[in-house]
N, C-alpha and C positions, 0 to 999 in steps of 0.2 A: 502344432505338431510337437509332441513331447521330445525331450532330449534323447531318450532311448531310441525312438524311431528315427530321429535324425542321424544318430550314430550308425544305426543299422543300415540306413540308406547310403550314407557316405562310404561305409566300408564296401558296399556292393559295387560302387563305381569309382572309388578312389584308389590310392596307392596300395591299399591293403586288400584289394579285391580277390586275391588268390586265397584268402582265408575262408574256412567254412562259414556258412551262414550262421550268425550267432543264435538264431532261433532254433537251429538244429544242432548246435555245437554242445556236446555232452561233456560235462566235467563232474568231478566228485565234489559236491558242495560241502563246505565245512570239513573237508578232510584235514586241512592244516591251516587254521586261521592265522592271520597276520600276527596275532599276539603270540602264537606258539612257534612261529618260524623264526629263523635267524634274521637279523635286520639286513637282509640281502647280502650280496657280494660274495661270490665264490672265491676260494683261495687262489691267488695268482700262481701260475704254473712255472714261472721262471723268475730269477732274481730281478729285483727292481733297482736298476743301476741309475740312480739320480745323484747329482753332485750336491754337496752342501748339507749342513746340519738340518736346515729347515725341511728338506725332503725327508729326513728321518722322522720328523715330528708330524708331518702332514700326510694326508691320504693321497696316494698317487697311482692307485691300481685301477682306476675307472672313474666314471662320472655318472651323474644322475640328471635326467632330463627335466625334473622338477624338484623344487626345494633343495637344490644342491648346496647352498650355503649352510643350511641346517645340518645336512648329512656330513659336510666337511667339519663343521664345528664339533659335532659329536665325536669325531674320530681324531681330533687334534690333540696330541699328547707331547708336551715338552718334558724332557728328562735329561739326566746327566750321562752323556754318551761315554766319556772316559770311565765313569764309575761302572757302567754296565759291562764294558769290555773287561774291566778288572774282575768283576763278579763272575763273568763267564769263564775267564781263564782260571781263576782260583778254584772254581768248582771242580776242576779236574787236576788240581795241584800244580798249576802253572801261573806265571805272572803275566800281566798285561803287555809287557814288552815282547812276549812271544806271539801276540796276535798279529798275523801278517795280512789278514783281510777281514773287513767288517762290512756287511751289506744288509740292507733291508730285503728279506727274502720273499715275504708274502704278507698280504693283508686280507683279513676276512671280515665277517660281520661284527665280531666282538673284539678282535685282537690284532696286534701287529707282531710279526715274527722276524727276528734278526738272526743272522748266521755269522759266527766268528770262526775263522780258520787259523790254527796255530802252526808254528814253525815245524812241528813234527807231523803235520798232516791231520791232526784231530780236528773235527768240526763239531761244534756245539751250537744249539739253538737257544734263544731266549724269547719267550712270548710275553708281551705286555698287553694287558687289557686296556681298551679305550676308557677315557673318563666317563663315558655314558654307560659302560658295561656294569651291570649289577648281578649279584650282590657284591659289595665290597667285602673283603676278607673271606667270606664263606665260599665264594666261587673258586678262589685260588686254593684255599685250604682243603676244600672237599675234592677238587680235581687231583691234587697231589696225592691225597690219601687214597682216592679211588684207583689211581694208576698203580700205586704201590701194592694195594690189595689185590689187584688183578694180576700183577706179575707173580704173586705167590700162587695164583691159580692157573698159571701157564697161559694166560691170555697175552698175545704179543702187543705190548704197549711200550712207549718210550721210557727209558730209564731217567729218573729225575736226579739231577746233580745238585741242585740248590733252588731255593725259592723264598719268597717273602710275600705274605698276605696283607701287608700294609705298605702304604706309600711313604711311611716315615723311615726312610733309609737313604743311603748315599745315592741310589739311582733316582729316587724321587717318584717311584711308581711301583705297583705290585709287579711281580715277575715270577716266571718259572724257567729255570735253566734245565735243559734236557738234551738227551742224545738225539742226533739226527739219524733216523732210520733209513738205511740204504733202500733204494728202489724208486719206482715211479708212482706218481698218483694214478690211480685207476681211471680217473676222469680223463687224463691225458691220453692214455693208450687204448681206452675202450673202443673208439671208432676203428682202430687198426686190427682188432681181434676178430677171428672168425667165430662162428656159432659154437663150435666145439670148445674153443678156448674160453669164450664167455661163460658157457655152462660149467666148465671146470672151476672158474673163479667163484661163480655163484654157489656152487656146491661147498666151497671152502667157507663162504660167508654163512651158509646155513649151519655148518658144523661148528663154527665159532660161536654162533648164537646158541646152539644147543649146549655147548660147554658153559656159556654164561648162565643159561637158564638152570643148569644143574647145580649152581652154587646155592647152598641153603642159607637163606636170609630170614631173620625173625620178624622184620618190620619193614614198613615203607618209610622213606626218608632219603637221606644222603649219607655217604660214608665220610668219616673224619678220623683224625687222631684225637684222642680224648683231650689232650692239652690245648687244643685249638678251640675248645668250647668254654663258655662261661660256667660258673658254678651252677647257675640255674639250668643251663642247657645240659650239663653233665648229669644233673639229677634226673632228667627225663631220658637221657641217652641209653641206648641198649648196646651191650658189649657184643662184639663179634669174636668169639673165642677161638683158640687153637691155631695161632699164627706165630708161634715161637716168641722171639723177643719183641716183636712189633705188636702194639695194641691198636686195635681199630674199634670204632663204635658207629652206631647209627644215630644221626642227629637230624637237625632241621633240613627241610627241602632246600637245595641249593639252586633250583631252577629260578630263572629271573622273574617269572610271572608272580612269584611270592614276594618280591622285593621292589619291583619297578614302580616309578611314579608315586613316591611317598608311602608305598606299602611297607617299606622298611621301618617306618615310624610307628606302625601298628604293633605294639609290643605284645599284645594279647592274642595275636593270631596263632592258631594251632598249625604250625609248620611241620609237625611230626617230631619224633618218629611215632607212627601208628603201629602198635603191636598186632601181629597177625597169628602168632603161635602161642601154644599153652605155656611153654616154659622158656623164659628169657632171663638173662642176667643183666641187672642194671649196673651202670658205672657207679662205683661207690663214692659218695661224697659225705660231707658232714651231716647232710640231711638224708633221711630215709625216704626213698621213693616207693610208693605203693604200686605194685604191678596191677595192670588192669587188662583183662582180655577184651579184645574187640575184633572187628572184621573189616573187610574192605569197605563196609558201609561208612566207616569213619573218613575215608578218603573223599567220598562224595559229599559228606557233610562239611568237611573242613574247607573244601574249595568254594562252596557256596557261602560259608561264613566269611571267608576272606574277602570276596567281592562285596558282600553286604556291608562289612565294616568299612571298606574303602569308599563305597558309594555314599553311605550315610554321612561320612565325614568330609569327603573331598569333592564329590561330584557337583556339577553345576549344569544348568541348561546349555545345550550346545547343538550345533548342526552335526549331521552324520559325518564320521571320519571320511567315508568314501564320497567324493563329490558327485558321482553318478547316482548315488542313492538319494541325494537331497531333493531331486525333483519329485520323487515318490511322496515326500513329506512336505511339499509346497515350499521348499527352501527355508523353512522356519527352523528356529531353535526348538529342540525337543526337550521336554521336562524329564528329569531323572527319577522322579517318584514312581512312575510306572515300572521302572527297572527294579526299584526296591521291592515293589509288590511282586514282581516276577520272581525275584530271588527268594522271597518268603514262600511263595508257592513251591519253588524248587526244593526248599529245605523240608517242606512237608513230604514231598515225593522221595527225598533222599533217605528217609527212614526205611524205605523199601527197596533201596538199590544196593548192589554188591552181592557177595556170595558168602555162605556160611564157611566156617573154618575148615571143614573137611573137604570142601570143593576145591578142585585143582585151580580154578579160576581166581581163587582168593589168595593163592600163594604169591609172596613178594618175589619179583624178579628184577634183575639189573639188565638194562639194555643200553646200547650206545645212544647218547642223546641226539645224534645227527649222523646216522649211518649212510652218508652220501658217498659217492665214488671219490670225491675229493679227500675224504678222510680215510681212505683205504690205500695203503702202500703195498706195492707188489714187486717182487724180485724179477730178474731177467728170465727166470724159469717159470714165471707166473704163479709163484707161491705167495700167499699173503704174508708180508714181512711185518706189518704192524697196523694197528688201528690208532689213529691220532685224534686229538681234540675231544677230551672227555669233560670239558667244561659244562656245568649245569646238569651233570648226570644225576639221575634220581632212581630210586627203587620204588616200584609201584606194583600193586596186585596185577596178576596176569590179565585180568579182564580189561585193564587199562593200558597195559604195556604191549599187548599183542598187536601185530600188524605187519604189512609188507613195507619195507623201507621205500621211501619216496622214489628213489632212482631206479627201483626194480618193479614198480607197479604200473599198471595201465587200466585202472578202474574206469568205468564208463564204456568200455568196449565189451559187448556181450560175449564174444568168443573167448576173450581173456578171462572173464568172470566165470565162464563155464569150464575153464582149463582145457579148451580145445586146442590141440597142437596147431601152431601157425604153419603156414606154407613156408618152405625154405626159399621160395622165389618171390620176388616182388610182383605186384599185380600186373596184368598184361598192359594196362593203360599207362604204366610207368614210362614206356619207351616213347610215347607220344605227348607226354606231359611237358610243361615248361620247367625250367630249372628250379623255380621256387616250389612248384608242386611236387617235383621229384624229391626235393629235400624233405618236405613234409611226409611223403610216402616212406622214405627211408627211416625217418624218425619213428613213425607209427609201427613199422615193421620191426625195428629194433626193440621198441617198448613191448610189443606183443611177446617177443621171445624172452625178454627179461622177466616179465610177469609169469610166463609159462615155466621157465626154469626155476624161479624162486618158489612158486606155488607147488610144482611137482616134486622138487627135491625136499621141500619142507614136509609134504605129504608122505614121502618115502622115508625120510631120515629123522624127522623131528615131529612125531605124531602129536605131542601135547600142544605145540604151537600151531600146527595145522588145524587141530580141532578148535582152538580158540579163534583163529582168524576166520574159520568157516561158520562160526556160531553167530546168527543174526543178533541175538541178545547182547553179544559183546559189542557189536557196532552201535547198538542203541545205548548201551552204558557209556561208551566213549563219546557219542554225540552229546549226551546230557552233561558229561563231565567237562567237555570243551566249551559248551555253550555257557554253562554256569561259571566257568573259570575265566571267561573273556571279560575284559574291562568295559566299563560304560564308555562308549564312544558314539553315543547317539542311537544305539540300536537295542531295543528291548524285544523286538519281534522274533529274532532268532532263538532266544531262550524260550519264549512262549511256543514257537513252532516245534521246537525239540520236545517240549513236554507234551504237547498235543499228540505228536507222532508216537511218543512212548506210551501214552494212555491208550491210543488206538491199537497198539501192538503189545499190550500188556501180557497177552497170552504167550507171546514169544519169550518175554522175560521170565514168566512163571515156569514155563516148560523147560527152561535151561538149567533149572536147579537153583536159581537165584533166590534171594530173600523175598523177592516179589511173590514167590509162590505162597508165602505166609499170608499175604493179603488175600490172595485168591481162595485159599483154604478158609480163612476167616469169613469171607463173603458167603461161601457155600454153607458154612455152619449156621450163620445168622439167617440166611434165607430159609433153610430147612426149619430152623427154630421158629421163625415168624409164621411159616406156613402151617405149623402144627398148632398154632394158637387160634382161638376164636377171632373172627374178623375184627371185633371191637377192641381187641387187645393188641393187635399187630403194630399199631402206631406207638406202642410203649416199648418196643424192642430197642435196646441201646443202639445208638448210631454206629456206623462203621468207623474204623480208625480214621483220623484226619487225613485227607487226601485231596490234592488239588482237582478241581473240576472246571469245565468250561462249558458255557452255553453254546447252542448252535450258532447264534449270532456272533459270539466271540470267535468261534472256530472259523467261520466264514471270513470275518474281518482279518484275522491273523493270517489265514491261508492266502488271501488275496495279496496282502502286502508282502508276505514272504515270497510268493511267486514272482512278484515284480522285482524284488531284490535279487532273486535267483537268476532272472533274466539278465540283470545287469552284471552279476558275477560272471556269467557265461560270456557276455559281451566283452568285459574287461579282460578275461583270459584270452579271448580271441585277438583283441587289439594288442595285448602284450606280446603274443607270439609274432604278430605281424611287424611290430615295431622293433622286436628283438630286445626287449627290456624285461627285467624281473619284477617282482611284486612292488618294489620301491622305486622303479624307474631307472635301475642301474644298467649301464652298458660298460664294456671293458675298455673303451678308449675314445680318443677324440674323434676319430673317423666315424665310429658307430654312433657317437653322440650327435654329430652333425646330421647324419642320415636320419636317426630316429626323431630328432628335434624338427627337422624339415618336414618329414612325413606327418608328424603330429600337427604342425601348423597348417599344412595343406588340408588335412582332415578338418581342422577347426574352421578354416575359411570356407570350405565347401558347405559345412553345416550352417554357418552364419548366412551364406547366400540363400540357402534353402529354407531358412526360418520364416514362418508365415506371418509373424507379428513381432512387435517390440518386446513383449513379455518373454517370448521364446528366445529371442536374441539375447536379452539380458540374462536369462537363466543360463544359457550356454556360455556367454562371455565371462560370467562370474564363477562358473562351476565346471569348466572344462578340466577333465581329470589330469591332463598332462601339463597344465600351467602351475606355477607356484601358487600355493594356497595355505590357509591357516589350518594346521592339523588339529588344533584345539577346538575348532568349530565355533569360534566366537565372532570373528569378523564377518561382516556382510559385504560382499563385493571385494 
């Protein structure tokens, strides 16, 4: 009996039996791969009051049920506490002696936040990235410039008092010192709000995004102050004019996926900016840069070239990152050369992806990089007081930026996807359900309403964005971009499956006004031309433009493996919900850790007892997803 069936059976009878059957459990596959999500951990909701300097350096806001030592090591940051207090005080014209309180306020997936209170009542925050957070320099420099740029456009963001994008300072770490925005985290108060209040807040979110989208930007990339770029980067940078004494420019992508795991050493990567408009102004340097018109096609090409360059230089055979996938592949190490072949195929297709310059889906837009409820601050009167955490913000063409924020979506539910108004009441069976099932019902009910509010208000008040998220071709473009931009972690199937899906739905791409229409037109022209020739001359018609193709056998093989992996995605989502852990196995405290760890081990013991043979038991013992394991996929057992 294979590992997947054992897990499914164990869930049906074990401590997670209240969960939906994973074979019927619908999720949105590949909506936000691990690579594009934050490395787990929501921001803590209250001050973390632990004594001693060591608690300031170490992560204390939660635990992980597997690979915990690795997660803790990634987040351990030793720095000069007195120097940070001095920097925070001096940033508002005071001395360190005026600091009456200094606490670790919160810890997230990439940073640690400290709060200093001064004798006059002023409170300021300092945010320090973990040593594992990338990119160095660019992440901090771009975030500061982005927030300053947004303030000039009346977007509510924290005021920056001081910052350093290098660890070569008295503090010994990069930092941003900023104001503390008054108000509560939306994540904390959301469960206490009624439907009318929730709708009012989502309306404000939609309007803020509309204001963001209205900012005219000439290129994709990230925002910087010109002096924070090298001379070579300045030569490629695109000026953002008309902001008084402050100069801003578009420079390289600051998103971590362009820098992580030795990608920072790939100097020739095209990280942008990619120009999307006819008329732009280059930042002047000693060298003259030649302007070049391009389109969103460049974004699709660049992301594939990024992963191709990394895979050719650094990849090695490995087992799949997800232990549950390994049984599909016989627990063997997988060669990376098929992934290189897949990326070459993708780059052939990328020539026909994106939109022409005049199409609204080609327009560069800036969105919040993680518009979760934790990053929305609201006042007592339920007005949005600020959007925090702009780290890794990038500008992308609308065809890639469009979408419903994760905390407001409920894809996989047919009624939500049809924008059918949910019932105001919980289902009738709620009253007879057990407490765990009631909690699930409440969560589904709330998600249906969030999805409905966001979709409906976007339809009413932000037509351009609604049109984008309602266009199937946009979803296909995003699927391809994500699949091509994901790192080699033992999986080539997902990229092949995405390309096969796009080929099978090419008409959707063509009819949306994308560049794909050019291939369709070319095909029609060449077909008509060939048909007009005598039969003995038809084979001399020039071939169609280079385009990836798949045989029927290849499609069947890829589809079979992809379906097996999709089953495991659904099962893992179901188990995470039951254990109360996030994508990386994180829980908020010791009590939750003990509970989740105990349930996971009970599940494993049940499966070992049900294993029909030694091979099945060995496969489970060595690849149980909630045990510590080698994330590089090199060790066996």
